[in-house]
PDBQT receptor file of N, H, CA, C and O in Angstrom, charges set to zero:
ATOM      1  N   MET A   1      18.375  -2.608 -11.458  1.00  0.00    +0.000 N 
ATOM      2  CA  MET A   1      17.923  -2.811 -10.089  1.00  0.00    +0.000 C 
ATOM      3  C   MET A   1      17.947  -4.297  -9.760  1.00  0.00    +0.000 C 
ATOM      4  O   MET A   1      17.291  -5.100 -10.424  1.00  0.00    +0.000 OA
ATOM      5  N   SER A   2      18.690  -4.649  -8.751  1.00  0.00    +0.000 N 
ATOM      6  H   SER A   2      19.223  -3.997  -8.211  1.00  0.00    +0.000 HD
ATOM      7  CA  SER A   2      18.784  -6.054  -8.372  1.00  0.00    +0.000 C 
ATOM      8  C   SER A   2      18.240  -6.247  -6.957  1.00  0.00    +0.000 C 
ATOM      9  O   SER A   2      18.571  -5.487  -6.048  1.00  0.00    +0.000 OA
ATOM     10  N   PHE A   3      17.424  -7.245  -6.783  1.00  0.00    +0.000 N 
ATOM     11  H   PHE A   3      17.154  -7.863  -7.522  1.00  0.00    +0.000 HD
ATOM     12  CA  PHE A   3      16.870  -7.542  -5.472  1.00  0.00    +0.000 C 
ATOM     13  C   PHE A   3      17.328  -8.924  -5.043  1.00  0.00    +0.000 C 
ATOM     14  O   PHE A   3      17.353  -9.858  -5.844  1.00  0.00    +0.000 OA
ATOM     15  N   ARG A   4      17.695  -9.050  -3.755  1.00  0.00    +0.000 N 
ATOM     16  H   ARG A   4      17.675  -8.291  -3.104  1.00  0.00    +0.000 HD
ATOM     17  CA  ARG A   4      18.099 -10.346  -3.228  1.00  0.00    +0.000 C 
ATOM     18  C   ARG A   4      16.898 -10.960  -2.507  1.00  0.00    +0.000 C 
ATOM     19  O   ARG A   4      16.584 -10.594  -1.374  1.00  0.00    +0.000 OA
ATOM     20  N   PHE A   5      16.238 -11.893  -3.179  1.00  0.00    +0.000 N 
ATOM     21  H   PHE A   5      16.493 -12.190  -4.099  1.00  0.00    +0.000 HD
ATOM     22  CA  PHE A   5      15.034 -12.478  -2.610  1.00  0.00    +0.000 C 
ATOM     23  C   PHE A   5      15.349 -13.440  -1.471  1.00  0.00    +0.000 C 
ATOM     24  O   PHE A   5      14.441 -13.935  -0.803  1.00  0.00    +0.000 OA
ATOM     25  N   SER A   6      16.640 -13.707  -1.247  1.00  0.00    +0.000 N 
ATOM     26  H   SER A   6      17.378 -13.305  -1.789  1.00  0.00    +0.000 HD
ATOM     27  CA  SER A   6      17.008 -14.598  -0.152  1.00  0.00    +0.000 C 
ATOM     28  C   SER A   6      17.100 -13.833   1.171  1.00  0.00    +0.000 C 
ATOM     29  O   SER A   6      17.301 -14.437   2.224  1.00  0.00    +0.000 OA
ATOM     30  N   ASP A   7      16.956 -12.514   1.117  1.00  0.00    +0.000 N 
ATOM     31  H   ASP A   7      16.793 -12.024   0.261  1.00  0.00    +0.000 HD
ATOM     32  CA  ASP A   7      17.053 -11.702   2.324  1.00  0.00    +0.000 C 
ATOM     33  C   ASP A   7      15.659 -11.531   2.924  1.00  0.00    +0.000 C 
ATOM     34  O   ASP A   7      14.829 -10.834   2.341  1.00  0.00    +0.000 OA
ATOM     35  N   PRO A   8      15.382 -12.145   4.072  1.00  0.00    +0.000 N 
ATOM     36  CA  PRO A   8      14.040 -12.065   4.665  1.00  0.00    +0.000 C 
ATOM     37  C   PRO A   8      13.668 -10.641   5.066  1.00  0.00    +0.000 C 
ATOM     38  O   PRO A   8      12.497 -10.265   5.006  1.00  0.00    +0.000 OA
ATOM     39  N   LEU A   9      14.659  -9.845   5.475  1.00  0.00    +0.000 N 
ATOM     40  H   LEU A   9      15.610 -10.151   5.523  1.00  0.00    +0.000 HD
ATOM     41  CA  LEU A   9      14.381  -8.466   5.870  1.00  0.00    +0.000 C 
ATOM     42  C   LEU A   9      13.914  -7.655   4.667  1.00  0.00    +0.000 C 
ATOM     43  O   LEU A   9      12.982  -6.857   4.772  1.00  0.00    +0.000 OA
ATOM     44  N   ALA A  10      14.563  -7.863   3.526  1.00  0.00    +0.000 N 
ATOM     45  H   ALA A  10      15.320  -8.511   3.441  1.00  0.00    +0.000 HD
ATOM     46  CA  ALA A  10      14.163  -7.154   2.311  1.00  0.00    +0.000 C 
ATOM     47  C   ALA A  10      12.770  -7.606   1.864  1.00  0.00    +0.000 C 
ATOM     48  O   ALA A  10      11.971  -6.795   1.394  1.00  0.00    +0.000 OA
ATOM     49  N   LEU A  11      12.486  -8.890   2.011  1.00  0.00    +0.000 N 
ATOM     50  H   LEU A  11      13.135  -9.548   2.392  1.00  0.00    +0.000 HD
ATOM     51  CA  LEU A  11      11.167  -9.403   1.636  1.00  0.00    +0.000 C 
ATOM     52  C   LEU A  11      10.088  -8.799   2.521  1.00  0.00    +0.000 C 
ATOM     53  O   LEU A  11       9.045  -8.374   2.026  1.00  0.00    +0.000 OA
ATOM     54  N   SER A  12      10.332  -8.758   3.834  1.00  0.00    +0.000 N 
ATOM     55  H   SER A  12      11.180  -9.103   4.236  1.00  0.00    +0.000 HD
ATOM     56  CA  SER A  12       9.334  -8.211   4.748  1.00  0.00    +0.000 C 
ATOM     57  C   SER A  12       9.158  -6.715   4.522  1.00  0.00    +0.000 C 
ATOM     58  O   SER A  12       8.047  -6.198   4.633  1.00  0.00    +0.000 OA
ATOM     59  N   ALA A  13      10.246  -6.018   4.207  1.00  0.00    +0.000 N 
ATOM     60  H   ALA A  13      11.149  -6.438   4.117  1.00  0.00    +0.000 HD
ATOM     61  CA  ALA A  13      10.157  -4.585   3.944  1.00  0.00    +0.000 C 
ATOM     62  C   ALA A  13       9.359  -4.330   2.672  1.00  0.00    +0.000 C 
ATOM     63  O   ALA A  13       8.542  -3.410   2.623  1.00  0.00    +0.000 OA
ATOM     64  N   GLY A  14       9.591  -5.136   1.650  1.00  0.00    +0.000 N 
ATOM     65  H   GLY A  14      10.254  -5.884   1.690  1.00  0.00    +0.000 HD
ATOM     66  CA  GLY A  14       8.855  -4.979   0.400  1.00  0.00    +0.000 C 
ATOM     67  C   GLY A  14       7.373  -5.271   0.593  1.00  0.00    +0.000 C 
ATOM     68  O   GLY A  14       6.519  -4.561   0.061  1.00  0.00    +0.000 OA
ATOM     69  N   ALA A  15       7.070  -6.321   1.356  1.00  0.00    +0.000 N 
ATOM     70  H   ALA A  15       7.764  -6.898   1.788  1.00  0.00    +0.000 HD
ATOM     71  CA  ALA A  15       5.673  -6.670   1.613  1.00  0.00    +0.000 C 
ATOM     72  C   ALA A  15       5.008  -5.573   2.434  1.00  0.00    +0.000 C 
ATOM     73  O   ALA A  15       3.853  -5.225   2.190  1.00  0.00    +0.000 OA
ATOM     74  N   GLY A  16       5.736  -5.027   3.405  1.00  0.00    +0.000 N 
ATOM     75  H   GLY A  16       6.675  -5.310   3.603  1.00  0.00    +0.000 HD
ATOM     76  CA  GLY A  16       5.188  -3.948   4.231  1.00  0.00    +0.000 C 
ATOM     77  C   GLY A  16       4.917  -2.706   3.408  1.00  0.00    +0.000 C 
ATOM     78  O   GLY A  16       3.903  -2.035   3.604  1.00  0.00    +0.000 OA
ATOM     79  N   ALA A  17       5.819  -2.395   2.485  1.00  0.00    +0.000 N 
ATOM     80  H   ALA A  17       6.643  -2.940   2.325  1.00  0.00    +0.000 HD
ATOM     81  CA  ALA A  17       5.639  -1.215   1.640  1.00  0.00    +0.000 C 
ATOM     82  C   ALA A  17       4.418  -1.383   0.740  1.00  0.00    +0.000 C 
ATOM     83  O   ALA A  17       3.643  -0.445   0.553  1.00  0.00    +0.000 OA
ATOM     84  N   ARG A  18       4.252  -2.580   0.186  1.00  0.00    +0.000 N 
ATOM     85  H   ARG A  18       4.881  -3.342   0.338  1.00  0.00    +0.000 HD
ATOM     86  CA  ARG A  18       3.075  -2.825  -0.662  1.00  0.00    +0.000 C 
ATOM     87  C   ARG A  18       1.795  -2.769   0.164  1.00  0.00    +0.000 C 
ATOM     88  O   ARG A  18       0.772  -2.276  -0.311  1.00  0.00    +0.000 OA
ATOM     89  N   LEU A  19       1.845  -3.271   1.397  1.00  0.00    +0.000 N 
ATOM     90  H   LEU A  19       2.676  -3.671   1.783  1.00  0.00    +0.000 HD
ATOM     91  CA  LEU A  19       0.670  -3.245   2.265  1.00  0.00    +0.000 C 
ATOM     92  C   LEU A  19       0.283  -1.811   2.593  1.00  0.00    +0.000 C 
ATOM     93  O   LEU A  19      -0.891  -1.449   2.521  1.00  0.00    +0.000 OA
ATOM     94  N   VAL A  20       1.274  -0.991   2.955  1.00  0.00    +0.000 N 
ATOM     95  H   VAL A  20       2.228  -1.286   3.013  1.00  0.00    +0.000 HD
ATOM     96  CA  VAL A  20       1.010   0.411   3.277  1.00  0.00    +0.000 C 
ATOM     97  C   VAL A  20       0.462   1.140   2.059  1.00  0.00    +0.000 C 
ATOM     98  O   VAL A  20      -0.480   1.925   2.170  1.00  0.00    +0.000 OA
ATOM     99  N   LEU A  21       1.054   0.879   0.891  1.00  0.00    +0.000 N 
ATOM    100  H   LEU A  21       1.819   0.242   0.800  1.00  0.00    +0.000 HD
ATOM    101  CA  LEU A  21       0.601   1.546  -0.332  1.00  0.00    +0.000 C 
ATOM    102  C   LEU A  21      -0.841   1.163  -0.649  1.00  0.00    +0.000 C 
ATOM    103  O   LEU A  21      -1.647   2.018  -1.016  1.00  0.00    +0.000 OA
ATOM    104  N   SER A  22      -1.164  -0.116  -0.508  1.00  0.00    +0.000 N 
ATOM    105  H   SER A  22      -0.509  -0.811  -0.210  1.00  0.00    +0.000 HD
ATOM    106  CA  SER A  22      -2.538  -0.560  -0.788  1.00  0.00    +0.000 C 
ATOM    107  C   SER A  22      -3.517   0.043   0.211  1.00  0.00    +0.000 C 
ATOM    108  O   SER A  22      -4.639   0.396  -0.155  1.00  0.00    +0.000 OA
ATOM    109  N   LEU A  23      -3.101   0.164   1.471  1.00  0.00    +0.000 N 
ATOM    110  H   LEU A  23      -2.190  -0.123   1.768  1.00  0.00    +0.000 HD
ATOM    111  CA  LEU A  23      -3.979   0.766   2.479  1.00  0.00    +0.000 C 
ATOM    112  C   LEU A  23      -4.210   2.237   2.185  1.00  0.00    +0.000 C 
ATOM    113  O   LEU A  23      -5.325   2.732   2.351  1.00  0.00    +0.000 OA
ATOM    114  N   VAL A  24      -3.166   2.948   1.750  1.00  0.00    +0.000 N 
ATOM    115  H   VAL A  24      -2.261   2.546   1.616  1.00  0.00    +0.000 HD
ATOM    116  CA  VAL A  24      -3.305   4.364   1.405  1.00  0.00    +0.000 C 
ATOM    117  C   VAL A  24      -4.247   4.533   0.220  1.00  0.00    +0.000 C 
ATOM    118  O   VAL A  24      -5.119   5.401   0.235  1.00  0.00    +0.000 OA
ATOM    119  N   LEU A  25      -4.073   3.707  -0.801  1.00  0.00    +0.000 N 
ATOM    120  H   LEU A  25      -3.364   3.002  -0.813  1.00  0.00    +0.000 HD
ATOM    121  CA  LEU A  25      -4.950   3.791  -1.973  1.00  0.00    +0.000 C 
ATOM    122  C   LEU A  25      -6.390   3.474  -1.592  1.00  0.00    +0.000 C 
ATOM    123  O   LEU A  25      -7.317   4.121  -2.080  1.00  0.00    +0.000 OA
ATOM    124  N   LEU A  26      -6.583   2.492  -0.730  1.00  0.00    +0.000 N 
ATOM    125  H   LEU A  26      -5.830   1.967  -0.334  1.00  0.00    +0.000 HD
ATOM    126  CA  LEU A  26      -7.929   2.135  -0.288  1.00  0.00    +0.000 C 
ATOM    127  C   LEU A  26      -8.554   3.276   0.510  1.00  0.00    +0.000 C 
ATOM    128  O   LEU A  26      -9.739   3.568   0.354  1.00  0.00    +0.000 OA
ATOM    129  N   ALA A  27      -7.759   3.923   1.366  1.00  0.00    +0.000 N 
ATOM    130  H   ALA A  27      -6.795   3.686   1.493  1.00  0.00    +0.000 HD
ATOM    131  CA  ALA A  27      -8.264   5.049   2.156  1.00  0.00    +0.000 C 
ATOM    132  C   ALA A  27      -8.651   6.214   1.251  1.00  0.00    +0.000 C 
ATOM    133  O   ALA A  27      -9.671   6.865   1.479  1.00  0.00    +0.000 OA
ATOM    134  N   LEU A  28      -7.845   6.479   0.227  1.00  0.00    +0.000 N 
ATOM    135  H   LEU A  28      -7.016   5.950   0.042  1.00  0.00    +0.000 HD
ATOM    136  CA  LEU A  28      -8.165   7.563  -0.712  1.00  0.00    +0.000 C 
ATOM    137  C   LEU A  28      -9.448   7.248  -1.473  1.00  0.00    +0.000 C 
ATOM    138  O   LEU A  28     -10.290   8.125  -1.666  1.00  0.00    +0.000 OA
ATOM    139  N   LEU A  29      -9.597   6.001  -1.903  1.00  0.00    +0.000 N 
ATOM    140  H   LEU A  29      -8.913   5.288  -1.746  1.00  0.00    +0.000 HD
ATOM    141  CA  LEU A  29     -10.802   5.602  -2.630  1.00  0.00    +0.000 C 
ATOM    142  C   LEU A  29     -12.028   5.714  -1.727  1.00  0.00    +0.000 C 
ATOM    143  O   LEU A  29     -13.062   6.236  -2.144  1.00  0.00    +0.000 OA
ATOM    144  N   TRP A  30     -11.916   5.227  -0.495  1.00  0.00    +0.000 N 
ATOM    145  H   TRP A  30     -11.077   4.803  -0.156  1.00  0.00    +0.000 HD
ATOM    146  CA  TRP A  30     -13.016   5.286   0.462  1.00  0.00    +0.000 C 
ATOM    147  C   TRP A  30     -13.383   6.742   0.753  1.00  0.00    +0.000 C 
ATOM    148  O   TRP A  30     -14.564   7.084   0.821  1.00  0.00    +0.000 OA
ATOM    149  N   GLY A  31     -12.372   7.597   0.924  1.00  0.00    +0.000 N 
ATOM    150  H   GLY A  31     -11.413   7.319   0.869  1.00  0.00    +0.000 HD
ATOM    151  CA  GLY A  31     -12.617   9.017   1.175  1.00  0.00    +0.000 C 
ATOM    152  C   GLY A  31     -13.291   9.690  -0.012  1.00  0.00    +0.000 C 
ATOM    153  O   GLY A  31     -14.175  10.528   0.165  1.00  0.00    +0.000 OA
ATOM    154  N   GLY A  32     -12.881   9.328  -1.212  1.00  0.00    +0.000 N 
ATOM    155  H   GLY A  32     -12.163   8.647  -1.356  1.00  0.00    +0.000 HD
ATOM    156  CA  GLY A  32     -13.478   9.912  -2.414  1.00  0.00    +0.000 C 
ATOM    157  C   GLY A  32     -14.944   9.529  -2.542  1.00  0.00    +0.000 C 
ATOM    158  O   GLY A  32     -15.778  10.360  -2.901  1.00  0.00    +0.000 OA
ATOM    159  N   VAL A  33     -15.261   8.265  -2.247  1.00  0.00    +0.000 N 
ATOM    160  H   VAL A  33     -14.583   7.590  -1.956  1.00  0.00    +0.000 HD
ATOM    161  CA  VAL A  33     -16.652   7.806  -2.315  1.00  0.00    +0.000 C 
ATOM    162  C   VAL A  33     -17.492   8.505  -1.250  1.00  0.00    +0.000 C 
ATOM    163  O   VAL A  33     -18.608   8.946  -1.528  1.00  0.00    +0.000 OA
ATOM    164  N   ALA A  34     -16.964   8.608  -0.041  1.00  0.00    +0.000 N 
ATOM    165  H   ALA A  34     -16.058   8.250   0.185  1.00  0.00    +0.000 HD
ATOM    166  CA  ALA A  34     -17.700   9.255   1.046  1.00  0.00    +0.000 C 
ATOM    167  C   ALA A  34     -17.935  10.730   0.730  1.00  0.00    +0.000 C 
ATOM    168  O   ALA A  34     -19.023  11.253   0.973  1.00  0.00    +0.000 OA
ATOM    169  N   TRP A  35     -16.916  11.405   0.189  1.00  0.00    +0.000 N 
ATOM    170  H   TRP A  35     -16.032  10.980  -0.008  1.00  0.00    +0.000 HD
ATOM    171  CA  TRP A  35     -17.055  12.824  -0.155  1.00  0.00    +0.000 C 
ATOM    172  C   TRP A  35     -18.066  13.011  -1.279  1.00  0.00    +0.000 C 
ATOM    173  O   TRP A  35     -18.838  13.970  -1.274  1.00  0.00    +0.000 OA
ATOM    174  N   ALA A  36     -18.061  12.095  -2.240  1.00  0.00    +0.000 N 
ATOM    175  H   ALA A  36     -17.434  11.316  -2.245  1.00  0.00    +0.000 HD
ATOM    176  CA  ALA A  36     -19.006  12.185  -3.358  1.00  0.00    +0.000 C 
ATOM    177  C   ALA A  36     -20.443  12.004  -2.856  1.00  0.00    +0.000 C 
ATOM    178  O   ALA A  36     -21.361  12.643  -3.369  1.00  0.00    +0.000 OA
ATOM    179  N   ARG A  37     -20.639  11.150  -1.873  1.00  0.00    +0.000 N 
ATOM    180  H   ARG A  37     -19.893  10.630  -1.456  1.00  0.00    +0.000 HD
ATOM    181  CA  ARG A  37     -21.981  10.929  -1.335  1.00  0.00    +0.000 C 
ATOM    182  C   ARG A  37     -22.434  12.135  -0.517  1.00  0.00    +0.000 C 
ATOM    183  O   ARG A  37     -23.616  12.481  -0.522  1.00  0.00    +0.000 OA
ATOM    184  N   LEU A  38     -21.502  12.770   0.182  1.00  0.00    +0.000 N 
ATOM    185  H   LEU A  38     -20.543  12.488   0.186  1.00  0.00    +0.000 HD
ATOM    186  CA  LEU A  38     -21.858  13.926   1.013  1.00  0.00    +0.000 C 
ATOM    187  C   LEU A  38     -22.072  15.169   0.166  1.00  0.00    +0.000 C 
ATOM    188  O   LEU A  38     -22.883  16.025   0.520  1.00  0.00    +0.000 OA
ATOM    189  N   ALA A  39     -21.357  15.283  -0.948  1.00  0.00    +0.000 N 
ATOM    190  H   ALA A  39     -20.698  14.588  -1.236  1.00  0.00    +0.000 HD
ATOM    191  CA  ALA A  39     -21.430  16.488  -1.773  1.00  0.00    +0.000 C 
ATOM    192  C   ALA A  39     -22.768  16.573  -2.515  1.00  0.00    +0.000 C 
ATOM    193  O   ALA A  39     -23.003  17.526  -3.258  1.00  0.00    +0.000 OA
TER     194      ALA A  39
């Protein structure tokens, strides 16, 4: 797998993907904590 770090579009896409993934993981964690408190 080769990545061209000189491509700004690829860099922004990679950063966006990591941001979305981190937000999804945070939402799942927050939901799990809220469900555990309600249960």
